[in-house]
C-alpha positions in Angstrom: 92.6 139.6 99.1 89.0 139.4 100.0 88.1 141.1 103.3 84.8 141.4 105.1 84.1 143.5 108.2 80.8 143.3 110.0 79.3 145.9 112.2 76.0 146.9 113.8 75.5 144.1 116.3 74.3 144.8 119.8 71.7 144.1 122.5 68.0 144.7 121.9 64.8 143.6 123.5 62.5 141.2 121.8 60.4 142.9 119.2 63.1 145.4 118.4 65.2 145.9 115.3 68.9 146.0 114.3 70.7 146.6 111.0 73.9 144.7 110.4 76.5 146.0 107.8 79.3 144.2 106.1 82.0 146.1 104.3 83.4 144.0 101.5 86.6 144.5 99.6 88.9 142.6 97.2 86.4 140.2 95.6 86.2 140.0 91.8 83.6 137.4 91.1 81.0 138.2 88.5 78.4 135.6 89.6 79.0 136.2 93.3 77.1 135.0 96.3 76.9 137.1 99.5 75.2 136.0 102.6 74.6 136.2 106.3 75.0 133.3 108.6 74.8 132.9 112.4 76.0 130.6 115.1 74.5 130.3 118.5 76.4 128.8 121.4 76.5 125.0 121.1 74.9 125.0 117.7 76.2 124.7 114.2 76.5 127.7 111.9 73.4 128.2 109.9 72.4 130.3 106.9 70.1 133.3 107.4 69.9 135.2 104.1 71.6 135.1 100.7 71.7 137.5 97.8 72.9 136.5 94.3 74.7 138.6 91.8 71.4 139.5 90.0 69.7 140.5 93.2 67.8 137.3 93.9 67.4 136.8 97.6 66.8 133.7 99.7 65.9 133.4 103.4 65.8 130.8 106.0 62.3 129.9 107.0 63.0 131.1 110.6 63.6 134.7 109.5 61.4 135.0 106.5 59.2 138.2 106.6 61.3 139.5 109.5 64.8 139.9 108.0 65.8 141.7 104.7 69.1 141.3 103.0 70.3 144.1 100.6 73.4 145.5 99.1 74.8 148.8 98.1 77.2 148.2 95.3 78.4 151.8 95.2 79.6 151.3 98.8 80.5 147.6 98.5 78.4 147.0 101.6 76.0 144.2 102.5 73.2 144.8 104.9 70.8 142.7 107.0 67.8 144.5 108.4 66.4 142.5 111.3 62.9 143.3 112.6 60.7 141.7 115.2 63.7 140.1 116.8 63.2 137.1 119.0 65.4 135.6 121.7 66.2 132.7 119.4 67.8 135.1 117.0 70.6 135.6 119.6 73.9 134.5 117.9 77.1 135.6 116.4 76.3 136.8 112.9 78.8 136.5 110.0 78.8 137.8 106.5 80.4 135.6 103.8 81.0 135.7 100.1 82.2 133.4 97.3 81.5 132.6 93.7 78.1 131.2 92.8 77.6 128.0 90.8 77.7 127.9 87.0 74.3 129.6 86.9 75.2 132.1 89.6 73.0 130.4 92.2 73.8 130.5 95.9 73.0 127.9 98.6 72.8 127.8 102.4 75.9 125.7 102.6 78.7 126.9 104.9 81.3 124.9 103.0 80.6 126.7 99.8 81.8 130.0 101.3 85.5 130.5 101.7 85.5 134.2 102.7 84.1 135.2 106.1 84.1 138.2 108.4 85.0 138.1 112.0 81.3 138.2 113.2 79.2 140.6 115.2 77.2 139.6 118.2 73.4 140.0 118.4 71.7 139.5 121.7 68.0 139.6 122.0 66.5 139.6 125.5 62.9 138.6 126.2 
């Protein structure tokens, strides 16, 4: 059974930083995808950052050069380092995982991820 547990959310002023963590257990995919998504009140869930099984990373344009996704395979933990936070980054952040496509590629498509954490709130005040 795949389980994901996020932590590290909180409140921060604009320009500040936070690091989110996601402890993952139970997945056995070789060509896996792991990612961070977020959902603000009244908005659809959107992709923030992805990491493929070979370490390839992808970022939404809105967070490029500010956020960094990484993983520690020895700890089965996914991270999201968020710098230069803006008020528009305020949202509930989720980590997710599933199998990549035949080539191991990942996509910012909510429907392609079947395993989700419970979410951690990030609030950025201006």
